Residue, then its C-alpha position, 0 to 999 in steps of 0.5 A: x500499499x501506497x502513502x498518501x504522498x508517494x501517491x501523490x508523486x505518482x500522479x504528479x511524475x503522470x502528469x509531468x510525463x503528458x505536458x512534457x509530450x505536449x512540448x510544456x518545458x515550464x509545466x514541466x520544471x514546476x513538476x520537478x520541483x513539486x516532485x523534490x519538495x514531495x520527495x522531503x515530506x514523503x520522509x516525513x510522512x514515513x518518520x511519523x508512521x514510523x513513530x506512531x507504530x512504535x509509541x505503543x498505539x493505544x487501541x483505546x484513543x481513537x484514531x481521529x483523536x489522535x490526528x486531531x492532538x498528533x498535527x494540532x488540528 
């Protein structure tokens, strides 16, 4: 199963390929830049998943409450 950021990267790569076929090099450059940023966040997402797993997830604690408290929502 892929994370949301991994799926986002794949979709941006697909769009980048499509616009490159059209010769739109400005959009290709923009997608490449966005993909680079997303890759940094992919590593952060991976660390957050590991932390949640390693913290001994409290199964009596709702996942929505955990998310809201962890990400200050």
